[in-house]
N, CA, C and O atoms as a printed pandas DataFrame, in Angstrom:
     atom_number atom_name residue_name chain_id  residue_number  x_coord  y_coord  z_coord
0              1         N          MET        A               1  104.788   92.819  115.305
1              2        CA          MET        A               1  105.694   93.803  114.755
2              3         C          MET        A               1  105.428   94.005  113.270
3              4         O          MET        A               1  105.506   95.124  112.762
4              5         N          GLY        A               2  105.117   92.931  112.588
5              6        CA          GLY        A               2  104.833   93.039  111.164
6              7         C          GLY        A               2  103.650   93.932  110.872
7              8         O          GLY        A               2  103.527   94.472  109.773
8              9         N          LYS        A               3  102.773   94.092  111.858
9             10        CA          LYS        A               3  101.596   94.961  111.701
10            11         C          LYS        A               3  101.868   96.367  112.207
11            12         O          LYS        A               3  100.960   97.197  112.258
12            13         N          GLY        A               4  103.121   96.640  112.586
13            14        CA          GLY        A               4  103.471   97.981  113.062
14            15         C          GLY        A               4  103.202   98.207  114.534
15            16         O          GLY        A               4  103.207   99.349  114.994
16            17         N          ILE        A               5  102.966   97.136  115.286
17            18        CA          ILE        A               5  102.694   97.245  116.720
18            19         C          ILE        A               5  103.878   96.649  117.480
19            20         O          ILE        A               5  104.205   95.478  117.288
20            21         N          PRO        A               6  104.531   97.446  118.349
21            22        CA          PRO        A               6  105.670   96.897  119.096
22            23         C          PRO        A               6  105.239   95.793  120.056
23            24         O          PRO        A               6  104.131   95.821  120.592
24            25         N          LEU        A               7  106.117   94.829  120.263
25            26        CA          LEU        A               7  105.856   93.768  121.230
26            27         C          LEU        A               7  106.041   94.318  122.641
27            28         O          LEU        A               7  106.816   95.249  122.864
28            29         N          ASN        A               8  105.314   93.723  123.592
29            30        CA          ASN        A               8  105.492   94.097  124.993
30            31         C          ASN        A               8  106.018   92.891  125.764
31            32         O          ASN        A               8  106.219   91.823  125.187
32            33         N          ASP        A               9  106.239   93.059  127.056
33            34        CA          ASP        A               9  106.773   91.967  127.878
34            35         C          ASP        A               9  105.889   90.729  127.801
35            36         O          ASP        A               9  106.393   89.610  127.707
36            37         N          GLU        A              10  104.591   90.922  127.841
37            38        CA          GLU        A              10  103.653   89.805  127.803
38            39         C          GLU        A              10  103.812   88.996  126.516
39            40         O          GLU        A              10  103.677   87.773  126.524
40            41         N          ASP        A              11  104.101   89.688  125.408
41            42        CA          ASP        A              11  104.333   89.001  124.139
42            43         C          ASP        A              11  105.659   88.249  124.141
43            44         O          ASP        A              11  105.755   87.146  123.603
44            45         N          ARG        A              12  106.671   88.844  124.743
45            46        CA          ARG        A              12  108.033   88.324  124.628
46            47         C          ARG        A              12  108.371   87.210  125.618
47            48         O          ARG        A              12  109.131   86.303  125.277
48            49         N          ILE        A              13  107.831   87.255  126.827
49            50        CA          ILE        A              13  108.254   86.325  127.885
50            51         C          ILE        A              13  108.055   84.857  127.495
51            52         O          ILE        A              13  108.995   84.080  127.663
52            53         N          PRO        A              14  106.906   84.429  126.991
53            54        CA          PRO        A              14  106.778   83.011  126.616
54            55         C          PRO        A              14  107.766   82.607  125.517
55            56         O          PRO        A              14  108.298   81.496  125.536
56            57         N          TRP        A              15  108.007   83.492  124.577
57            58        CA          TRP        A              15  108.952   83.241  123.489
58            59         C          TRP        A              15  110.369   83.084  124.046
59            60         O          TRP        A              15  111.103   82.184  123.637
60            61         N          LEU        A              16  110.752   83.963  124.982
61            62        CA          LEU        A              16  112.080   83.885  125.595
62            63         C          LEU        A              16  112.229   82.603  126.415
63            64         O          LEU        A              16  113.298   81.991  126.411
64            65         N          CYS        A              17  111.176   82.192  127.114
65            66        CA          CYS        A              17  111.216   80.936  127.869
66            67         C          CYS        A              17  111.421   79.759  126.924
67            68         O          CYS        A              17  112.173   78.835  127.236
68            69         N          ASN        A              18  110.761   79.789  125.778
69            70        CA          ASN        A              18  110.954   78.727  124.786
70            71         C          ASN        A              18  112.393   78.725  124.273
71            72         O          ASN        A              18  112.986   77.660  124.100
72            73         N          LEU        A              19  112.955   79.901  124.031
73            74        CA          LEU        A              19  114.347   79.982  123.580
74            75         C          LEU        A              19  115.290   79.414  124.640
75            76         O          LEU        A              19  116.250   78.716  124.312
76            77         N          HIS        A              20  115.013   79.715  125.916
77            78        CA          HIS        A              20  115.826   79.156  127.010
78            79         C          HIS        A              20  115.792   77.629  126.976
79            80         O          HIS        A              20  116.827   76.973  127.101
80            81         N          ASP        A              21  114.601   77.075  126.807
81            82        CA          ASP        A              21  114.466   75.622  126.777
82            83         C          ASP        A              21  115.226   75.019  125.594
83            84         O          ASP        A              21  115.834   73.957  125.728
84            85         N          ILE        A              22  115.196   75.681  124.449
85            86        CA          ILE        A              22  115.934   75.221  123.268
86            87         C          ILE        A              22  117.437   75.284  123.529
87            88         O          ILE        A              22  118.172   74.359  123.184
88            89         N          LEU        A              23  117.891   76.383  124.144
89            90        CA          LEU        A              23  119.311   76.506  124.481
90            91         C          LEU        A              23  119.741   75.380  125.415
91            92         O          LEU        A              23  120.771   74.744  125.192
92            93         N          LEU        A              24  118.956   75.135  126.460
93            94        CA          LEU        A              24  119.286   74.054  127.401
94            95         C          LEU        A              24  119.375   72.708  126.701
95            96         O          LEU        A              24  120.316   71.945  126.921
96            97         N          ARG        A              25  118.402   72.424  125.868
97            98        CA          ARG        A              25  118.361   71.144  125.156
98            99         C          ARG        A              25  119.601   70.982  124.273
99           100         O          ARG        A              25  120.255   69.939  124.297
100          101         N          ASP        A              26  119.915   72.009  123.503
101          102        CA          ASP        A              26  121.029   71.905  122.563
102          103         C          ASP        A              26  122.373   71.852  123.277
103          104         O          ASP        A              26  123.255   71.093  122.877
104          105         N          VAL        A              27  122.539   72.646  124.327
105          106        CA          VAL        A              27  123.785   72.624  125.091
106          107         C          VAL        A              27  123.956   71.265  125.776
107          108         O          VAL        A              27  125.068   70.745  125.853
108          109         N          ALA        A              28  122.855   70.691  126.271
109          110        CA          ALA        A              28  122.914   69.389  126.942
110          111         C          ALA        A              28  123.373   68.278  126.003
111          112         O          ALA        A              28  123.912   67.268  126.455
112          113         N          THR        A              29  123.164   68.458  124.704
113          114        CA          THR        A              29  123.607   67.448  123.737
114          115         C          THR        A              29  125.018   67.736  123.234
115          116         O          THR        A              29  125.499   67.075  122.314
116          117         N          GLY        A              30  125.679   68.723  123.839
117          118        CA          GLY        A              30  127.060   69.018  123.490
118          119         C          GLY        A              30  127.247   70.016  122.365
119          120         O          GLY        A              30  128.369   70.248  121.916
120          121         N          GLN        A              31  126.168   70.600  121.915
121          122        CA          GLN        A              31  126.273   71.560  120.821
122          123         C          GLN        A              31  126.737   72.918  121.322
123          124         O          GLN        A              31  126.433   73.324  122.443
124          125         N          GLN        A              32  127.480   73.610  120.468
125          126        CA          GLN        A              32  127.773   75.013  120.716
126          127         C          GLN        A              32  126.694   75.793  119.986
127          128         O          GLN        A              32  126.413   75.526  118.818
128          129         N          VAL        A              33  126.096   76.746  120.663
129          130        CA          VAL        A              33  124.905   77.395  120.136
130          131         C          VAL        A              33  125.110   78.894  119.994
131          132         O          VAL        A              33  125.669   79.548  120.875
132          133         N          VAL        A              34  124.650   79.423  118.877
133          134        CA          VAL        A              34  124.586   80.868  118.672
134          135         C          VAL        A              34  123.118   81.216  118.513
135          136         O          VAL        A              34  122.430   80.662  117.656
136          137         N          LEU        A              35  122.647   82.125  119.329
137          138        CA          LEU        A              35  121.265   82.579  119.270
138          139         C          LEU        A              35  121.284   84.064  118.955
139          140         O          LEU        A              35  121.898   84.847  119.681
140          141         N          ALA        A              36  120.627   84.451  117.895
141          142        CA          ALA        A              36  120.540   85.863  117.539
142          143         C          ALA        A              36  119.117   86.336  117.804
143          144         O          ALA        A              36  118.162   85.860  117.190
144          145         N          CYS        A              37  118.997   87.273  118.721
145          146        CA          CYS        A              37  117.687   87.851  119.009
146          147         C          CYS        A              37  117.885   89.199  119.686
147          148         O          CYS        A              37  118.981   89.524  120.143
148          149         N          SER        A              38  116.832   89.964  119.743
149          150        CA          SER        A              38  116.930   91.272  120.393
150          151         C          SER        A              38  116.430   91.156  121.830
151          152         O          SER        A              38  115.284   91.490  122.129
152          153         N          ALA        A              39  117.289   90.687  122.698
153          154        CA          ALA        A              39  116.989   90.618  124.127
154          155         C          ALA        A              39  117.294   92.003  124.697
155          156         O          ALA        A              39  118.343   92.227  125.300
156          157         N          LEU        A              40  116.357   92.919  124.492
157          158        CA          LEU        A              40  116.590   94.342  124.737
158          159         C          LEU        A              40  116.734   94.700  126.211
159          160         O          LEU        A              40  117.463   95.628  126.561
160          161         N          LYS        A              41  116.038   93.962  127.074
161          162        CA          LYS        A              41  116.052   94.290  128.507
162          163         C          LYS        A              41  116.877   93.263  129.274
163          164         O          LYS        A              41  117.037   92.122  128.841
164          165         N          LYS        A              42  117.393   93.690  130.417
165          166        CA          LYS        A              42  118.122   92.759  131.290
166          167         C          LYS        A              42  117.225   91.592  131.672
167          168         O          LYS        A              42  117.682   90.450  131.714
168          169         N          MET        A              43  115.967   91.859  131.947
169          170        CA          MET        A              43  115.033   90.790  132.309
170          171         C          MET        A              43  114.956   89.748  131.193
171          172         O          MET        A              43  114.866   88.555  131.480
172          173         N          TYR        A              44  114.990   90.167  129.941
173          174        CA          TYR        A              44  114.919   89.219  128.827
174          175         C          TYR        A              44  116.167   88.341  128.788
175          176         O          TYR        A              44  116.089   87.136  128.545
176          177         N          ARG        A              45  117.310   88.960  129.031
177          178        CA          ARG        A              45  118.562   88.191  129.052
178          179         C          ARG        A              45  118.570   87.230  130.240
179          180         O          ARG        A              45  119.076   86.113  130.130
180          181         N          ASP        A              46  118.014   87.659  131.371
181          182        CA          ASP        A              46  117.902   86.780  132.541
182          183         C          ASP        A              46  117.035   85.566  132.227
183          184         O          ASP        A              46  117.335   84.457  132.670
184          185         N          ILE        A              47  115.976   85.768  131.474
185          186        CA          ILE        A              47  115.105   84.648  131.100
186          187         C          ILE        A              47  115.863   83.680  130.191
187          188         O          ILE        A              47  115.722   82.465  130.331
188          189         N          LEU        A              48  116.658   84.200  129.268
189          190        CA          LEU        A              48  117.451   83.314  128.407
190          191         C          LEU        A              48  118.410   82.471  129.244
191          192         O          LEU        A              48  118.673   81.317  128.907
192          193         N          ILE        A              49  118.929   83.031  130.323
193          194        CA          ILE        A              49  119.871   82.324  131.186
194          195         C          ILE        A              49  119.152   81.383  132.149
195          196         O          ILE        A              49  119.539   80.222  132.283
196          197         N          LYS        A              50  118.116   81.870  132.815
197          198        CA          LYS        A              50  117.494   81.137  133.924
198          199         C          LYS        A              50  116.130   80.547  133.603
199          200         O          LYS        A              50  115.565   79.831  134.429
200          201         N          GLY        A              51  115.589   80.828  132.431
201          202        CA          GLY        A              51  114.245   80.356  132.126
202          203         C          GLY        A              51  113.213   81.080  132.959
203          204         O          GLY        A              51  113.343   82.275  133.225
204          205         N          LYS        A              52  112.195   80.361  133.368
205          206        CA          LYS        A              52  111.091   80.983  134.098
206          207         C          LYS        A              52  111.539   81.668  135.378
207          208         O          LYS        A              52  110.881   82.600  135.841
208          209         N          ASP        A              53  112.660   81.217  135.962
209          210        CA          ASP        A              53  113.135   81.827  137.203
210          211         C          ASP        A              53  113.638   83.252  136.981
211          212         O          ASP        A              53  113.777   84.014  137.938
212          213         N          GLY        A              54  113.912   83.619  135.729
213          214        CA          GLY        A              54  114.332   84.982  135.417
214          215         C          GLY        A              54  113.175   85.892  135.070
215          216         O          GLY        A              54  113.352   87.094  134.874
216          217         N          ALA        A              55  111.975   85.305  134.993
217          218        CA          ALA        A              55  110.787   86.066  134.597
218          219         C          ALA        A              55  109.994   86.519  135.818
219          220         O          ALA        A              55  109.999   85.852  136.853
220          221         N          PRO        A              56  109.307   87.663  135.689
221          222        CA          PRO        A              56  108.495   88.125  136.802
222          223         C          PRO        A              56  107.229   87.303  136.983
223          224         O          PRO        A              56  106.581   87.384  138.026
224          225         N          GLN        A              57  106.870   86.513  135.979
225          226        CA          GLN        A              57  105.697   85.656  136.091
226          227         C          GLN        A              57  106.091   84.256  135.648
227          228         O          GLN        A              57  107.079   84.084  134.933
228          229         N          LYS        A              58  105.340   83.273  136.059
229          230        CA          LYS        A              58  105.643   81.897  135.672
230          231         C          LYS        A              58  105.342   81.722  134.189
231          232         O          LYS        A              58  104.299   82.149  133.693
232          233         N          CYS        A              59  106.285   81.080  133.492
233          234        CA          CYS        A              59  106.066   80.883  132.067
234          235         C          CYS        A              59  106.336   79.446  131.652
235          236         O          CYS        A              59  106.302   79.133  130.462
236          237         N          ALA        A              60  106.597   78.589  132.587
237          238        CA          ALA        A              60  106.805   77.181  132.276
238          239         C          ALA        A              60  105.613   76.390  132.810
239          240         O          ALA        A              60  104.715   76.942  133.446
240          241         N          GLU        A              61  105.626   75.111  132.544
241          242        CA          GLU        A              61  104.530   74.271  132.996
242          243         C          GLU        A              61  104.500   74.197  134.519
243          244         O          GLU        A              61  105.553   74.146  135.154
244          245         N          PRO        A              62  103.308   74.190  135.112
245          246        CA          PRO        A              62  103.217   74.050  136.560
246          247         C          PRO        A              62  103.870   72.740  137.008
247          248         O          PRO        A              62  103.741   71.710  136.347
248          249         N          GLY        A              63  104.565   72.800  138.132
249          250        CA          GLY        A              63  105.199   71.619  138.670
250          251         C          GLY        A              63  106.641   71.448  138.243
251          252         O          GLY        A              63  107.376   70.670  138.852
252          253         N          LYS        A              64  107.062   72.158  137.206
253          254        CA          LYS        A              64  108.472   72.087  136.795
254          255         C          LYS        A              64  109.239   73.125  137.595
255          256         O          LYS        A              64  108.965   74.322  137.505
256          257         N          GLU        A              65  110.169   72.672  138.351
257          258        CA          GLU        A              65  110.928   73.572  139.219
258          259         C          GLU        A              65  112.411   73.508  138.905
259          260         O          GLU        A              65  112.910   72.483  138.442
260          261         N          GLY        A              66  113.116   74.607  139.157
261          262        CA          GLY        A              66  114.569   74.637  139.157
262          263         C          GLY        A              66  115.255   74.206  137.881
263          264         O          GLY        A              66  116.130   73.341  137.927
264          265         N          LEU        A              67  114.893   74.774  136.748
265          266        CA          LEU        A              67  115.597   74.458  135.522
266          267         C          LEU        A              67  117.017   74.998  135.590
267          268         O          LEU        A              67  117.280   76.000  136.254
268          269         N          ALA        A              68  117.930   74.326  134.899
269          270        CA          ALA        A              68  119.338   74.728  134.913
270          271         C          ALA        A              68  119.532   76.044  134.178
271          272         O          ALA        A              68  118.710   76.452  133.357
272          273         N          GLU        A              69  120.646   76.693  134.500
273          274        CA          GLU        A              69  120.993   77.938  133.835
274          275         C          GLU        A              69  121.839   77.659  132.606
275          276         O          GLU        A              69  122.531   76.645  132.521
276          277         N          VAL        A              70  121.768   78.577  131.663
277          278        CA          VAL        A              70  122.573   78.525  130.458
278          279         C          VAL        A              70  123.705   79.535  130.618
279          280         O          VAL        A              70  123.479   80.663  131.059
280          281         N          LYS        A              71  124.919   79.129  130.260
281          282        CA          LYS        A              71  126.028   80.076  130.239
282          283         C          LYS        A              71  125.868   80.899  128.961
283          284         O          LYS        A              71  125.816   80.346  127.862
284          285         N          LEU        A              72  125.792   82.206  129.109
285          286        CA          LEU        A              72  125.456   83.063  127.982
286          287         C          LEU        A              72  126.448   84.210  127.869
287          288         O          LEU        A              72  126.745   84.885  128.854
288          289         N          LEU        A              73  126.957   84.424  126.667
289          290        CA          LEU        A              73  127.746   85.618  126.362
290          291         C          LEU        A              73  126.868   86.484  125.487
291          292         O          LEU        A              73  126.470   86.070  124.398
292          293         N          VAL        A              74  126.563   87.684  125.952
293          294        CA          VAL        A              74  125.764   88.627  125.181
294          295         C          VAL        A              74  126.717   89.447  124.318
295          296         O          VAL        A              74  127.666   90.052  124.819
296          297         N          VAL        A              75  126.450   89.457  123.022
297          298        CA          VAL        A              75  127.184   90.321  122.110
298          299         C          VAL        A              75  126.257   91.484  121.801
299          300         O          VAL        A              75  125.282   91.345  121.062
300          301         N          HIS        A              76  126.577   92.623  122.378
301          302        CA          HIS        A              76  125.739   93.816  122.208
302          303         C          HIS        A              76  126.304   94.634  121.050
303          304         O          HIS        A              76  127.359   95.258  121.166
304          305         N          LEU        A              77  125.578   94.615  119.931
305          306        CA          LEU        A              77  125.969   95.406  118.771
306          307         C          LEU        A              77  125.365   96.788  118.941
307          308         O          LEU        A              77  124.148   96.958  118.865
308          309         N          SER        A              78  126.221   97.776  119.170
309          310        CA          SER        A              78  125.716   99.118  119.456
310          311         C          SER        A              78  125.916  100.030  118.258
311          312         O          SER        A              78  126.906   99.943  117.532
312          313         N          GLY        A              79  124.946  100.900  118.081
313          314        CA          GLY        A              79  125.020  101.868  116.997
314          315         C          GLY        A              79  124.047  102.993  117.241
315          316         O          GLY        A              79  123.115  102.873  118.037
316          317         N          SER        A              80  124.273  104.077  116.553
317          318        CA          SER        A              80  123.389  105.229  116.704
318          319         C          SER        A              80  122.049  104.948  116.031
319          320         O          SER        A              80  121.942  104.097  115.148
320          321         N          PHE        A              81  121.053  105.671  116.460
321          322        CA          PHE        A              81  119.727  105.546  115.862
322          323         C          PHE        A              81  119.813  105.812  114.363
323          324         O          PHE        A              81  119.182  105.116  113.568
324          325         N          GLU        A              82  120.588  106.814  113.981
325          326        CA          GLU        A              82  120.677  107.210  112.580
326          327         C          GLU        A              82  121.270  106.091  111.710
327          328         O          GLU        A              82  120.745  105.788  110.639
328          329         N          VAL        A              83  122.356  105.487  112.176
329          330        CA          VAL        A              83  123.003  104.418  111.409
330          331         C          VAL        A              83  122.072  103.219  111.283
331          332         O          VAL        A              83  121.906  102.676  110.191
332          333         N          ILE        A              84  121.468  102.805  112.385
333          334        CA          ILE        A              84  120.595  101.634  112.355
334          335         C          ILE        A              84  119.342  101.916  111.538
335          336         O          ILE        A              84  118.864  101.038  110.820
336          337         N          SER        A              85  118.806  103.122  111.636
337          338        CA          SER        A              85  117.639  103.493  110.850
338          339         C          SER        A              85  117.942  103.427  109.354
339          340         O          SER        A              85  117.139  102.925  108.568
340          341         N          GLU        A              86  119.096  103.936  108.979
341          342        CA          GLU        A              86  119.484  103.898  107.561
342          343         C          GLU        A              86  119.575  102.458  107.059
343          344         O          GLU        A              86  119.106  102.146  105.965
344          345         N          ARG        A              87  120.178  101.587  107.861
345          346        CA          ARG        A              87  120.307  100.184  107.465
346          347         C          ARG        A              87  118.950   99.499  107.397
347          348         O          ARG        A              87  118.696   98.697  106.499
348          349         N          LEU        A              88  118.091   99.815  108.339
349          350        CA          LEU        A              88  116.756   99.219  108.363
350          351         C          LEU        A              88  115.950   99.641  107.133
351          352         O          LEU        A              88  115.218   98.832  106.561
352          353         N          HIS        A              89  116.081  100.881  106.737
353          354        CA          HIS        A              89  115.368  101.364  105.550
354          355         C          HIS        A              89  115.873  100.693  104.272
355          356         O          HIS        A              89  115.146  100.631  103.281
356          357         N          GLN        A              90  117.095  100.198  104.285
357          358        CA          GLN        A              90  117.652   99.528  103.105
358          359         C          GLN        A              90  117.197   98.072  102.991
359          360         O          GLN        A              90  117.323   97.470  101.925
360          361         N          ARG        A              91  116.669   97.500  104.080
361          362        CA          ARG        A              91  116.194   96.113  104.047
362          363         C          ARG        A              91  114.919   96.030  103.222
363          364         O          ARG        A              91  114.080   96.931  103.233
364          365         N          LYS        A              92  114.806   94.935  102.518
365          366        CA          LYS        A              92  113.585   94.684  101.739
366          367         C          LYS        A              92  112.911   93.433  102.286
367          368         O          LYS        A              92  113.557   92.401  102.469
368          369         N          GLY        A              93  111.611   93.528  102.546
369          370        CA          GLY        A              93  110.851   92.367  102.979
370          371         C          GLY        A              93  111.090   91.931  104.413
371          372         O          GLY        A              93  110.768   90.797  104.766
372          373         N          HIS        A              94  111.651   92.803  105.253
373          374        CA          HIS        A              94  111.893   92.438  106.651
374          375         C          HIS        A              94  110.605   92.605  107.449
375          376         O          HIS        A              94  109.794   93.485  107.161
376          377         N          PHE        A              95  110.425   91.740  108.466
377          378        CA          PHE        A              95  109.178   91.748  109.241
378          379         C          PHE        A              95  108.998   93.003  110.085
379          380         O          PHE        A              95  107.870   93.380  110.403
380          381         N          MET        A              96  110.103   93.652  110.452
381          382        CA          MET        A              96  109.985   94.825  111.331
382          383         C          MET        A              96  110.019   96.106  110.508
383          384         O          MET        A              96  111.010   96.401  109.841
384          385         N          PRO        A              97  108.930   96.862  110.561
385          386        CA          PRO        A              97  108.939   98.127  109.827
386          387         C          PRO        A              97  109.843   99.159  110.508
387          388         O          PRO        A              97  109.943   99.182  111.734
388          389         N          PRO        A              98  110.498  100.008  109.720
389          390        CA          PRO        A              98  111.395  101.027  110.284
390          391         C          PRO        A              98  110.720  101.929  111.319
391          392         O          PRO        A              98  111.391  102.489  112.185
392          393         N          GLU        A              99  109.424  102.068  111.233
393          394        CA          GLU        A              99  108.696  102.929  112.170
394          395         C          GLU        A              99  108.760  102.422  113.603
395          396         O          GLU        A              99  108.490  103.182  114.534
396          397         N          LEU        A             100  109.112  101.149  113.801
397          398        CA          LEU        A             100  109.193  100.588  115.156
398          399         C          LEU        A             100  110.576  100.738  115.784
399          400         O          LEU        A             100  110.765  100.377  116.945
400          401         N          LEU        A             101  111.531  101.256  115.044
401          402        CA          LEU        A             101  112.889  101.348  115.577
402          403         C          LEU        A             101  112.944  102.176  116.856
403          404         O          LEU        A             101  113.638  101.797  117.800
404          405         N          GLN        A             102  112.237  103.284  116.907
405          406        CA          GLN        A             102  112.265  104.120  118.112
406          407         C          GLN        A             102  111.786  103.342  119.329
407          408         O          GLN        A             102  112.323  103.513  120.424
408          409         N          SER        A             103  110.774  102.485  119.148
409          410        CA          SER        A             103  110.283  101.687  120.285
410          411         C          SER        A             103  111.365  100.712  120.760
411          412         O          SER        A             103  111.437  100.408  121.951
412          413         N          GLN        A             104  112.200  100.224  119.850
413          414        CA          GLN        A             104  113.300   99.341  120.229
414          415         C          GLN        A             104  114.337  100.105  121.061
415          416         O          GLN        A             104  114.820   99.604  122.076
416          417         N          PHE        A             105  114.667  101.306  120.626
417          418        CA          PHE        A             105  115.619  102.128  121.385
418          419         C          PHE        A             105  115.039  102.523  122.739
419          420         O          PHE        A             105  115.766  102.582  123.731
420          421         N          ASP        A             106  113.730  102.795  122.788
421          422        CA          ASP        A             106  113.084  103.162  124.052
422          423         C          ASP        A             106  113.115  101.998  125.047
423          424         O          ASP        A             106  113.234  102.216  126.253
424          425         N          THR        A             107  113.008  100.768  124.548
425          426        CA          THR        A             107  112.991   99.577  125.390
426          427         C          THR        A             107  114.392   99.149  125.815
427          428         O          THR        A             107  114.558   98.530  126.866
428          429         N          LEU        A             108  115.389   99.471  125.016
429          430        CA          LEU        A             108  116.751   98.975  125.214
430          431         C          LEU        A             108  117.326   99.317  126.588
431          432         O          LEU        A             108  117.325  100.470  127.018
432          433         N          GLU        A             109  117.819   98.272  127.261
433          434        CA          GLU        A             109  118.626   98.390  128.482
434          435         C          GLU        A             109  119.963   97.746  128.144
435          436         O          GLU        A             109  120.103   96.530  128.267
436          437         N          PRO        A             110  120.961   98.544  127.716
437          438        CA          PRO        A             110  122.239   97.945  127.334
438          439         C          PRO        A             110  122.807   97.101  128.463
439          440         O          PRO        A             110  122.637   97.433  129.637
440          441         N          PRO        A             111  123.480   96.010  128.114
441          442        CA          PRO        A             111  124.062   95.176  129.165
442          443         C          PRO        A             111  125.101   95.948  129.972
443          444         O          PRO        A             111  125.754   96.864  129.472
444          445         N          SER        A             112  125.233   95.549  131.233
445          446        CA          SER        A             112  126.217   96.174  132.121
446          447         C          SER        A             112  126.667   95.121  133.137
447          448         O          SER        A             112  126.052   94.064  133.269
448          449         N          ALA        A             113  127.751   95.433  133.848
449          450        CA          ALA        A             113  128.251   94.513  134.877
450          451         C          ALA        A             113  127.140   94.250  135.888
451          452         O          ALA        A             113  126.414   95.176  136.250
452          453         N          PRO        A             114  126.995   93.049  136.338
453          454        CA          PRO        A             114  127.871   91.888  136.207
454          455         C          PRO        A             114  127.507   90.967  135.038
455          456         O          PRO        A             114  127.967   89.826  135.012
456          457         N          GLU        A             115  126.698   91.418  134.070
457          458        CA          GLU        A             115  126.352   90.560  132.943
458          459         C          GLU        A             115  127.612   90.176  132.162
459          460         O          GLU        A             115  128.578   90.938  132.104
460          461         N          ASN        A             116  127.584   88.996  131.570
461          462        CA          ASN        A             116  128.678   88.501  130.744
462          463         C          ASN        A             116  128.427   89.000  129.319
463          464         O          ASN        A             116  127.613   88.427  128.595
464          465         N          PHE        A             117  129.125   90.070  128.915
465          466        CA          PHE        A             117  128.843   90.661  127.610
466          467         C          PHE        A             117  130.082   91.326  127.027
467          468         O          PHE        A             117  131.048   91.631  127.726
468          469         N          ILE        A             118  130.010   91.536  125.720
469          470        CA          ILE        A             118  130.949   92.412  125.037
470          471         C          ILE        A             118  130.110   93.379  124.213
471          472         O          ILE        A             118  129.006   93.053  123.775
472          473         N          GLN        A             119  130.645   94.553  124.013
473          474        CA          GLN        A             119  129.949   95.552  123.203
474          475         C          GLN        A             119  130.812   95.847  121.982
475          476         O          GLN        A             119  132.008   96.112  122.101
476          477         N          ILE        A             120  130.192   95.797  120.816
477          478        CA          ILE        A             120  130.894   96.042  119.565
478          479         C          ILE        A             120  130.092   97.051  118.757
479          480         O          ILE        A             120  128.873   96.935  118.636
480          481         N          SER        A             121  130.775   98.027  118.211
481          482        CA          SER        A             121  130.115   99.042  117.399
482          483         C          SER        A             121  129.754   98.470  116.035
483          484         O          SER        A             121  130.541   97.749  115.421
484          485         N          VAL        A             122  128.558   98.799  115.574
485          486        CA          VAL        A             122  128.143   98.376  114.236
486          487         C          VAL        A             122  128.852   99.193  113.158
487          488         O          VAL        A             122  128.700   98.920  111.967
488          489         N          ASP        A             123  129.625  100.192  113.577
489          490        CA          ASP        A             123  130.411  100.965  112.614
490          491         C          ASP        A             123  131.606  100.166  112.103
491          492         O          ASP        A             123  132.181  100.511  111.070
492          493         N          LYS        A             124  131.991   99.092  112.821
493          494        CA          LYS        A             124  133.088   98.232  112.370
494          495         C          LYS        A             124  132.606   97.399  111.186
495          496         O          LYS        A             124  131.406   97.188  111.008
496          497         N          ASN        A             125  133.554   96.929  110.383
497          498        CA          ASN        A             125  133.142   96.062  109.278
498          499         C          ASN        A             125  132.850   94.665  109.820
499          500         O          ASN        A             125  133.285   94.305  110.914
500          501         N          LEU        A             126  132.118   93.900  109.047
501          502        CA          LEU        A             126  131.642   92.598  109.502
502          503         C          LEU        A             126  132.776   91.666  109.886
503          504         O          LEU        A             126  132.667   90.951  110.882
504          505         N          SER        A             127  133.862   91.653  109.123
505          506        CA          SER        A             127  134.966   90.739  109.454
506          507         C          SER        A             127  135.618   91.110  110.778
507          508         O          SER        A             127  136.063   90.222  111.504
508          509         N          ASP        A             128  135.688   92.405  111.116
509          510        CA          ASP        A             128  136.233   92.820  112.413
510          511         C          ASP        A             128  135.297   92.427  113.561
511          512         O          ASP        A             128  135.748   92.023  114.633
512          513         N          ILE        A             129  134.003   92.552  113.321
513          514        CA          ILE        A             129  133.022   92.161  114.339
514          515         C          ILE        A             129  133.141   90.663  114.629
515          516         O          ILE        A             129  133.181   90.249  115.788
516          517         N          ILE        A             130  133.197   89.865  113.575
517          518        CA          ILE        A             130  133.316   88.412  113.737
518          519         C          ILE        A             130  134.621   88.056  114.441
519          520         O          ILE        A             130  134.628   87.213  115.338
520          521         N          ALA        A             131  135.718   88.686  114.046
521          522        CA          ALA        A             131  137.026   88.401  114.663
522          523         C          ALA        A             131  137.008   88.726  116.152
523          524         O          ALA        A             131  137.565   87.980  116.957
524          525         N          THR        A             132  136.375   89.832  116.521
525          526        CA          THR        A             132  136.294   90.218  117.937
526          527         C          THR        A             132  135.506   89.181  118.732
527          528         O          THR        A             132  135.920   88.784  119.821
528          529         N          ILE        A             133  134.395   88.753  118.198
529          530        CA          ILE        A             133  133.568   87.755  118.887
530          531         C          ILE        A             133  134.333   86.444  119.042
531          532         O          ILE        A             133  134.342   85.854  120.122
532          533         N          LEU        A             134  134.972   85.986  117.970
533          534        CA          LEU        A             134  135.724   84.731  118.035
534          535         C          LEU        A             134  136.869   84.802  119.031
535          536         O          LEU        A             134  137.144   83.826  119.730
536          537         N          LYS        A             135  137.535   85.938  119.103
537          538        CA          LYS        A             135  138.643   86.105  120.043
538          539         C          LYS        A             135  138.145   85.962  121.484
539          540         O          LYS        A             135  138.808   85.333  122.309
540          541         N          VAL        A             136  136.991   86.538  121.785
541          542        CA          VAL        A             136  136.436   86.469  123.134
542          543         C          VAL        A             136  135.997   85.038  123.471
543          544         O          VAL        A             136  136.116   84.602  124.616
544          545         N          LEU        A             137  135.500   84.324  122.486
545          546        CA          LEU        A             137  135.003   82.970  122.717
546          547         C          LEU        A             137  136.121   81.945  122.929
547          548         O          LEU        A             137  135.871   80.876  123.485
548          549         N          LYS        A             138  137.336   82.249  122.500
549          550        CA          LYS        A             138  138.445   81.281  122.626
550          551         C          LYS        A             138  138.963   81.194  124.020
551          552         O          LYS        A             138  139.890   80.429  124.288
């Protein structure tokens, strides 16, 4: 992405499998975990929950079967292309160039039932967004 080339499924799947393994490890030790990432497709969110079993191809070590699932609440921050583009252009030194934003919108599959999610508009102020998330988590 830093070179102006959007990531594809092949790029993302091993990374998502690693994130799943990290989530499992941390949850198993009793930690409450917040993971911030752009899991744009339902398949990506499935991988975060189920690991390799959520992927169309094997991404874990051969012989490892039946990894546990992670309980996941997806917080979908929604906003118009214009609002997000404006904010992205204001960032300095970010790895993702603004020119890739359209590819992110093209890839996006917003969460829907039966996924465990809430949708919050980025038009809200940060304290309202945080309060909404905390209320749902209680």
